[in-house]
C-alpha positions as CSV (number, residue, x, y, z in Angstrom):
1,M,87.4,20.7,-131.0
2,R,91.2,20.3,-131.2
3,L,91.0,18.4,-134.4
4,L,88.8,21.1,-135.9
5,A,91.2,23.8,-134.8
6,A,94.2,21.9,-136.2
7,G,92.3,21.5,-139.5
8,C,91.5,25.2,-139.6
9,V,95.2,26.1,-139.0
10,G,96.3,23.6,-141.7
11,A,93.8,25.1,-144.2
12,F,95.0,28.6,-143.2
13,C,98.7,27.6,-143.7
14,A,97.8,26.0,-147.0
15,L,96.2,29.2,-148.2
16,V,99.2,31.2,-147.0
17,A,101.5,28.9,-149.0
18,A,99.3,29.2,-152.0
19,L,99.3,33.0,-151.7
20,I,103.0,33.3,-151.4
21,T,103.8,30.8,-154.2
22,G,101.2,32.4,-156.5
23,S,99.0,29.3,-156.8
24,L,95.9,30.7,-155.0
25,P,92.8,29.5,-156.8
26,R,90.9,32.1,-158.7
27,A,87.2,32.4,-158.5
28,R,86.8,33.6,-162.1
29,L,87.1,31.2,-165.0
30,R,90.3,31.3,-167.0
31,S,90.4,30.8,-170.7
32,P,92.4,27.8,-172.1
33,R,94.9,30.3,-173.5
34,A,95.5,31.9,-170.1
35,R,96.0,28.5,-168.5
36,A,98.4,27.5,-171.2
37,S,100.3,30.8,-170.7
38,G,100.6,30.1,-167.0
39,A,101.9,26.6,-167.6
40,D,104.4,27.9,-170.1
41,R,105.7,30.4,-167.6
42,A,106.0,27.7,-164.9
43,Q,107.8,25.4,-167.3
44,V,110.2,28.1,-168.4
45,W,110.9,28.9,-164.7
46,L,111.7,25.3,-163.9
47,Q,113.8,24.9,-167.1
48,Q,115.9,28.0,-166.1
49,A,116.4,26.5,-162.6
50,G,117.6,23.2,-164.1
51,A,114.9,21.3,-162.2
52,G,114.0,18.8,-165.0
53,L,110.4,18.6,-163.6
54,T,107.0,19.5,-164.9
55,P,105.0,22.1,-162.9
56,G,102.7,19.3,-161.7
57,Q,105.6,17.2,-160.4
58,F,107.1,20.2,-158.7
59,A,103.8,21.0,-156.9
60,T,103.3,17.4,-155.9
61,G,106.8,17.2,-154.5
62,S,106.4,20.4,-152.5
63,V,103.1,19.2,-151.0
64,A,104.6,15.8,-150.2
65,A,107.6,17.5,-148.4
66,G,105.2,19.7,-146.4
67,S,103.0,16.7,-145.4
68,V,106.0,14.7,-144.2
69,A,107.2,17.7,-142.2
70,F,103.7,18.1,-140.7
71,L,103.6,14.5,-139.6
72,A,107.1,14.6,-138.1
73,G,106.3,17.8,-136.3
74,T,103.1,16.5,-134.9
75,V,104.9,13.4,-133.6
76,L,107.7,15.4,-132.0
77,T,105.6,18.2,-130.5
78,G,102.3,16.5,-129.9
79,A,100.6,19.7,-131.1
80,P,99.4,19.7,-134.8
81,V,98.8,23.4,-134.6
82,V,102.5,24.0,-133.8
83,A,103.6,21.6,-136.6
84,A,101.5,23.3,-139.3
85,V,103.5,26.5,-139.8
86,P,106.9,24.8,-140.0
87,A,105.3,22.3,-142.4
88,V,104.3,25.2,-144.7
89,A,107.8,26.5,-144.6
90,V,109.2,23.1,-145.6
91,A,106.7,22.9,-148.4
92,M,108.1,26.2,-149.7
93,L,111.7,25.1,-149.5
94,P,111.8,23.5,-153.0
95,R,110.6,26.8,-154.5
96,A,113.2,28.8,-152.5
97,Y,116.0,26.4,-153.5
98,F,115.2,26.4,-157.2
99,S,114.6,30.2,-157.1
100,R,118.2,30.6,-155.8
101,R,119.5,28.1,-158.3
102,R,117.6,29.8,-161.2
103,A,118.9,33.2,-160.2
104,A,122.5,31.8,-160.0
105,R,122.2,30.2,-163.4
106,L,120.8,33.3,-165.1
107,R,123.4,35.4,-163.3
108,L,126.2,33.3,-164.7
109,V,124.7,33.7,-168.2
110,Q,124.4,37.4,-167.8
111,E,128.0,37.8,-166.5
112,A,129.3,35.6,-169.4
113,W,127.8,37.8,-172.1
114,P,130.6,40.5,-172.2
115,D,133.2,37.7,-172.7
116,G,131.0,36.0,-175.2
117,L,130.5,39.1,-177.2
118,R,134.3,39.7,-177.2
119,D,134.6,36.2,-178.7
120,L,132.1,37.2,-181.4
121,V,134.0,40.4,-182.1
122,A,137.3,38.5,-182.5
123,S,135.7,35.9,-184.8
124,V,134.1,38.6,-187.0
125,R,137.3,40.5,-187.3
126,A,139.1,37.3,-188.2
127,G,136.9,37.1,-191.3
128,R,134.0,34.9,-190.1
129,S,130.4,35.8,-190.5
130,L,128.3,36.6,-187.5
131,A,126.3,33.3,-188.0
132,Q,129.6,31.3,-188.0
133,A,130.8,33.2,-184.9
134,L,127.5,32.3,-183.1
135,H,128.1,28.7,-183.9
136,G,131.4,29.0,-182.2
137,L,129.8,30.0,-178.9
138,A,128.5,26.5,-178.6
139,T,132.0,25.1,-178.5
140,T,134.5,27.8,-177.6
141,G,132.5,30.4,-175.8
142,P,132.3,30.9,-172.0
143,A,130.9,27.8,-170.2
144,P,127.4,29.3,-169.3
145,L,127.0,30.4,-173.0
146,R,128.2,27.0,-174.3
147,E,125.4,25.4,-172.4
148,A,122.8,28.0,-173.5
149,F,123.9,27.7,-177.2
150,A,124.3,23.9,-177.2
151,R,121.3,23.5,-179.5
152,F,122.0,26.6,-181.6
153,P,124.0,25.0,-184.4
154,A,121.3,22.3,-185.0
155,L,118.5,24.8,-184.7
156,A,120.2,27.2,-187.1
157,R,120.6,24.5,-189.8
158,V,116.9,23.7,-189.6
159,L,115.2,27.0,-188.8
160,G,117.8,29.6,-189.8
161,T,120.0,31.9,-187.6
162,V,117.3,34.4,-186.5
163,P,114.7,31.8,-185.4
164,A,117.4,29.9,-183.7
165,L,118.5,33.0,-181.7
166,E,114.8,33.6,-180.8
167,V,114.6,30.0,-179.4
168,V,117.7,30.6,-177.3
169,R,116.2,33.9,-176.1
170,E,113.0,32.2,-175.0
171,E,114.9,29.4,-173.2
172,L,116.9,31.9,-171.2
173,A,114.1,34.4,-170.8
174,D,116.0,37.2,-169.0
175,P,116.1,40.9,-169.9
176,T,119.9,41.0,-170.5
177,T,119.7,38.2,-173.0
178,D,116.7,39.7,-174.7
179,K,118.6,42.9,-175.4
180,V,121.7,41.1,-176.6
181,V,119.8,38.7,-178.9
182,E,117.8,41.6,-180.4
183,V,121.0,43.5,-181.2
184,L,122.5,40.3,-182.6
185,V,119.5,39.8,-184.8
186,L,119.8,43.4,-186.2
187,A,123.5,42.9,-186.7
188,H,122.9,39.7,-188.6
189,E,120.3,41.3,-190.8
190,R,122.3,44.4,-191.6
191,G,125.7,42.6,-191.9
192,G,128.8,44.4,-193.3
193,R,131.3,46.5,-191.4
194,I,128.8,47.8,-189.0
195,V,128.7,44.4,-187.1
196,G,132.0,44.9,-185.3
197,Q,131.0,48.4,-184.1
198,V,127.6,47.3,-183.0
199,L,129.1,44.4,-181.0
200,E,131.6,46.8,-179.3
201,D,128.9,49.1,-178.2
202,L,126.8,46.2,-176.9
203,I,129.8,45.0,-174.8
204,D,130.1,48.4,-173.2
205,A,126.4,48.7,-172.5
206,T,126.1,45.1,-171.1
207,T,129.1,45.5,-168.8
208,R,127.7,48.8,-167.5
209,D,124.3,47.2,-166.8
210,L,125.8,44.2,-165.0
211,K,127.9,46.4,-162.7
212,I,124.9,48.4,-161.7
213,Q,122.9,45.2,-161.0
214,E,125.7,43.9,-158.8
215,E,125.9,47.0,-156.7
216,I,122.1,47.0,-156.1
217,A,122.2,43.3,-155.1
218,S,125.2,43.7,-152.7
219,E,123.6,46.7,-150.9
220,G,120.4,44.8,-150.0
221,L,122.0,41.4,-149.1
222,E,122.5,41.9,-145.4
223,M,119.0,43.4,-144.8
224,R,117.4,40.4,-146.6
225,I,119.3,37.9,-144.4
226,N,118.4,39.7,-141.2
227,A,114.7,39.9,-142.2
228,R,114.5,36.2,-142.9
229,A,116.2,35.4,-139.6
230,V,113.7,37.5,-137.7
231,L,110.8,35.5,-139.3
232,V,112.3,32.1,-138.8
233,L,113.8,32.2,-135.3
234,P,110.6,32.5,-133.3
235,W,109.1,29.4,-134.9
236,L,112.3,27.4,-134.2
237,V,112.2,28.5,-130.6
238,L,108.5,27.4,-130.4
239,L,109.4,24.0,-131.8
240,A,112.2,23.5,-129.3
241,L,110.0,24.5,-126.4
242,T,107.2,22.1,-127.3
243,V,109.5,19.2,-128.0
244,G,111.3,19.4,-124.7
245,N,108.7,20.6,-122.3
246,D,105.4,18.9,-121.5
247,A,103.9,22.0,-120.0
248,F,104.4,24.0,-123.3
249,R,103.1,21.0,-125.3
250,A,99.9,20.9,-123.2
251,F,99.4,24.6,-123.5
252,Y,99.7,24.7,-127.3
253,R,97.3,21.7,-127.6
254,S,94.7,23.8,-125.8
255,G,92.4,26.4,-127.4
256,R,94.4,29.3,-126.1
257,G,97.6,27.9,-127.5
258,T,95.8,27.5,-130.9
259,V,94.7,31.1,-130.9
260,I,98.2,32.3,-130.1
261,V,99.7,30.2,-132.9
262,V,97.1,31.5,-135.4
263,L,97.8,35.1,-134.4
264,G,101.5,34.5,-134.6
265,A,101.1,33.0,-138.1
266,L,99.0,36.0,-139.2
267,L,101.6,38.4,-137.8
268,S,104.4,36.5,-139.6
269,L,102.4,36.6,-142.8
270,V,102.0,40.4,-142.5
271,G,105.7,40.8,-141.6
272,A,106.8,38.6,-144.6
273,W,104.5,40.7,-146.9
274,L,105.9,44.0,-145.6
275,L,109.5,42.8,-145.8
276,G,108.9,41.5,-149.3
277,R,107.5,44.8,-150.4
278,L,110.1,47.0,-148.7
279,G,113.1,44.8,-149.7
280,R,111.9,43.8,-153.2
281,E,114.5,44.1,-155.9
282,H,113.3,46.1,-158.8
283,R,114.3,43.8,-161.6
284,E,114.2,44.8,-165.2
285,E,111.0,43.5,-166.9
286,R,111.2,41.6,-170.1
287,V,109.7,43.6,-173.0
288,L,111.0,41.6,-176.0
289,G,110.3,38.0,-175.0
290,A,107.1,36.2,-175.9
291,V,106.6,34.4,-172.5
292,P,107.7,36.1,-169.3
293,A,109.2,33.8,-166.8
294,G,107.2,33.2,-163.7
295,S,107.5,30.9,-160.7
296,P,105.6,27.5,-160.9
297,G,102.2,27.4,-159.4
């Protein structure tokens, strides 16, 4: 009976993890095109995070981490039902880590665009064409843009300036870069004296947008930290109690203990969903890119 209960809790936790990570199986059949689109989004997400993994490798690593945590928790607590929920949390840690890393990398690129655009303006006013100025970003631009434009000179020689810019846009896949690249494409196609003025206006608009985004993120930071602590601390206390006290361990190995853990997991899931809905940042959606970036899974 205990093994059955532990299996049910494990299956429940697996479904919770799949729901949160967006990898819950769908009952309806998906077309090959839809599956390819999902794989493309996951690959773009991992590329932006600098993971150097395929979606399959990422999922396998996450499951392996959760399995190891489940085995370790079971050995320490003697109660598989108690070890299941922390194991799910550990399985989600790679996604949380790479999400933060991806956000930081994209944020650096976004913050670098005003300085990068000023470099373009200076190059254009010095007599260089916009295409030549874009080549310079790969060597003399701000560090985040040097990395983003590292392949641009080679791509421009093979494909042309506009297709090369579109490749860079899809590799970065964020709304700020979408707008900047679209304006750069228009400026390149129009050419002439208008290029300098267009870039100046783009600098002002990008700087203003970044300032607003920074204010929004700063206002919600403390609330997000407190909300996560409220969800995590009860489970840490439960682990500590079951590791150090035989009476607690025996109780949570019983049927009543299993019911309490399942109810606690359900309440935590509902709380996480509510906090996610109430504290969700309203990020700008991509409208120009071909493949919107999504998390792996």
